[in-house]
C-alpha positions, 0 to 999 in steps of 0.5 A, spaced: 621 477 524 618 471 522 612 472 527 611 479 524 611 477 517 606 472 519 601 477 523 601 482 517 599 476 512 594 474 517 591 481 517 591 481 510 587 475 509 582 478 514 582 484 510 581 480 504 575 476 507 572 482 510 572 485 503 569 479 500 564 479 505 562 486 504 561 485 496 558 479 497 552 482 502 552 488 497 551 483 491 545 480 494 542 486 496 542 489 489 539 482 486 534 483 491 532 490 489 532 488 482 528 482 484 523 487 487 522 490 480 521 484 476 516 481 481 512 488 481 512 488 474 509 481 474 504 483 479 502 489 475 501 485 469 497 479 473 493 485 476 491 488 469 489 481 467 485 479 473 481 486 472 480 485 464 478 478 466 472 480 471 470 485 466 469 480 460 466 475 465 461 481 467 459 483 460 459 476 457 451 476 456 445 480 458 444 478 465 452 477 466 452 484 470 449 480 476 454 475 476 458 478 481 452 477 486 455 470 486 462 471 484 464 476 489 462 473 496 464 466 494 471 469 492 472 473 498 470 467 503 475 463 499 480 468 499 479 470 507 479 463 509 486 461 505 489 467 508 487 465 515 488 458 515 494 457 511 497 464 510 496 468 516 499 475 516 497 476 509 491 479 510 489 487 508 494 492 505 501 489 507 504 496 509 502 495 517 505 488 517 512 491 514 511 497 519 510 492 525 516 487 523 521 493 524 519 493 531 522 486 532 529 484 533 529 477 532 528 473 526 523 469 528 518 474 529 520 478 523 519 471 519 512 471 522 510 477 518 515 477 512 517 471 508 517 469 501 511 464 502 507 470 505 509 474 499 507 469 494 500 468 497 500 476 497 500 476 490 496 470 488 490 472 493 490 480 491 490 478 484 484 473 485 481 479 489 481 483 483 478 478 479 472 477 484 471 485 483 474 487 490 475 494 490 483 493 492 489 495 489 496 492 488 501 497 491 500 496 498 501 489 498 507 490 493 510 493 500 510 487 504 512 483 498 518 488 497 520 487 504 519 480 504 524 479 498 529 484 501 529 480 508 530 474 505 536 477 501 539 480 508 539 472 510 542 470 504 547 475 505 548 475 512 546 482 513 545 484 520 541 491 519 535 487 517 530 493 520 534 498 514 533 493 509 525 492 511 525 499 510 529 499 503 525 493 501 518 497 502 521 503 499 523 499 493 516 496 492 512 503 492 517 505 487 516 499 482 509 499 483 507 506 481 514 507 477 515 513 482 522 513 485 522 519 489 515 517 492 518 511 494 524 515 498 519 519 501 514 514 503 520 510 507 522 516 511 515 519 512 510 513 513 514 507 514 519 510 519 516 516 521 523 519 522 527 524 518 533 522 520 534 515 517 541 512 517 539 507 512 538 512 507 543 510 502 540 503 502 533 506 501 536 510 495 540 504 492 534 499 492 529 504 489 534 505 483 535 498 482 528 496 483 525 502 478 530 500 473 528 493 473 521 495 472 522 501 467 526 496 463 521 491 462 515 496 462 517 502 460 515 509 463 508 506 465 507 512 470 501 514 467 496 509 470 492 515 472 493 519 466 496 526 466 493 533 466 496 539 463 490 544 466 493 549 470 490 553 476 487 559 473 483 564 477 480 565 484 475 559 483 480 554 482 484 556 488 477 555 492 478 548 490 484 547 494 481 549 501 474 545 499 478 539 497 483 539 502 478 540 508 473 535 505 478 530 502 481 530 509 475 529 513 473 523 509 479 520 509 479 521 517 472 518 517 474 512 513 481 511 517 477 511 524 472 507 522 477 502 519 481 502 526 475 501 530 471 496 526 477 492 526 478 491 533 470 489 534 470 484 528 476 481 531 473 480 538 467 478 535 470 472 531 474 469 537 468 465 539 468 461 532 474 464 528 473 460 522 465 460 521 465 468 523 471 469 518 467 466 512 460 470 514 464 476 514 467 476 508 461 473 504 457 478 507 461 484 505 463 481 499 455 481 497 455 488 499 461 490 495 457 486 489 451 490 490 454 497 490 458 495 484 451 493 480 448 499 483 454 504 480 454 501 473 460 497 475 464 503 476 466 501 483 469 494 481 477 493 481 482 498 482 479 505 480 485 506 475 480 508 469 475 512 473 481 516 476 484 517 469 477 519 466 476 524 471 483 527 471 482 528 463 476 532 464 470 527 464 466 528 471 465 522 475 457 521 477 456 525 483 455 519 488 461 515 485 466 517 491 461 515 496 460 508 493 467 507 491 469 509 499 464 504 501 466 498 497 473 500 499 471 500 506 468 493 506 473 490 502 478 492 507 474 489 513 473 483 509 479 480 511 482 479 504 489 481 502 489 487 498 491 494 498 488 501 499 493 506 495 489 505 488 482 505 490 483 511 495 486 515 489 480 513 485 475 516 491 479 522 492 478 523 484 471 522 485 471 527 491 474 532 487 470 531 481 463 532 485 466 538 488 468 541 481 461 540 479 458 544 485 463 549 484 463 549 476 470 549 475 475 545 471 474 538 472 481 535 471 484 540 476 478 538 481 480 531 481 487 532 482 486 536 488 481 531 491 486 525 490 491 529 494 486 531 499 483 525 501 489 520 500 493 525 505 487 524 510 487 517 509 494 515 510 496 522 514 503 522 510 502 529 506 509 529 502 508 521 500 501 523 497 503 529 494 509 526 491 506 520 488 500 524 485 505 529 482 509 523 479 504 519 477 500 525 473 506 529 471 502 536 474 508 540 475 505 546 474 500 545 479 505 543 485 504 549 490 496 547 489 498 540 490 502 541 496 497 546 500 491 541 498 495 535 501 497 539 507 490 541 509 488 534 508 493 532 513 491 537 518 484 536 517 485 528 518 489 529 524 484 534 528 479 528 527 483 522 528 490 522 531 492 515 530 495 514 522 491 508 519 497 504 517 501 505 524 494 503 528 493 497 524 500 495 525 499 494 533 494 488 532 500 485 528 505 486 533 500 484 538 499 477 534 506 476 533 508 477 541 502 472 542 504 467 537 512 467 540 509 466 547 504 460 545 510 457 542 515 458 548 520 462 544 519 468 549 517 475 549 520 481 545 520 487 551 521 492 546 515 490 541 511 490 547 512 497 549 511 499 542 504 496 542 502 499 548 505 506 546 
């Protein structure tokens, strides 16, 4: 009998310890999700400040509009060098790094792609890039920041399933950045995992809710960054926009993605002979071209493109060539090696494509911009549901839901016919290869599963 009582007592102690560990892990996870929301709000505020500061500097005098010819190349060169020298894997959007990290099973490989150090650098350097006039956004970087915070929370809480928490942190980052909770969930399913049977769906949903609540509590309902359009599809002419914006936007998005993937490989090979000097030369040269395009466009292509997209959605047509100028500026920023995202600039490019098509067809400018955003964005990321849901939530255009879905799907199909490889997943392979190479050089072995994914 004493032995039986002792066994029962040991079982109770074990159960109590298990429950305490479980609740401790959940608490750490919840704190991590709330932290993502808070960081996203601070990131948004800092980005807005940087954009306003750049506008103030370039409008301070009669010749101040020429200031970007010096500021942008120098700023790009400094940002690219800092990212390369001190914060490797902080370059670009940040979404490819998060995707790559999910393919690794060891903590060291994940730390090479996602860490609090990289998250802090990502925020600071992206804000600096916006201050220098870069055509970049903060939404993609927020994905890497959110995944890094959640991965750190997993380490503190002793959670083993880090892959699911990377997914949850990425979704929370998108949800908090755009204030679009549904888009965060769809993004996790469609873009991050490419799998509609996610076992970590409960963690994703919880992270999205908590990060969204944190952002909502501090900023209120700020999902009108792109404004809202209450125009409704009416008549055959408006429905022709679905076809034109879907096919035209998808084709432009596919060409952008293809060019990025191919030139990324070529520039990487070219830099190998003299990494630092050629890196700085590329960043400065592309920065100068970005500044030149910005001056020629009257300053419209600098920054995220929020204001231009908002104006287009509210019925003010953009200049006919704005979409081409903004696309070129975004492409150059992407290839320059500075940290910064594609989401906001891509939506601005799409609004410009739709606005130009609307001018040609002679139809509603707001509807045309809305559908252009859906077609082009779906073409760039090849994630039609994510594109459709983000735009639907950010513009409150529920009355045009069928047209938005059809345009996004047409953009996706057109893009897939031109380019079979999704942009972010194509870019993630380079980060996976670099991580494997880094581990081998430091004598930490290889990751066979990741090598298979790289060459798939």
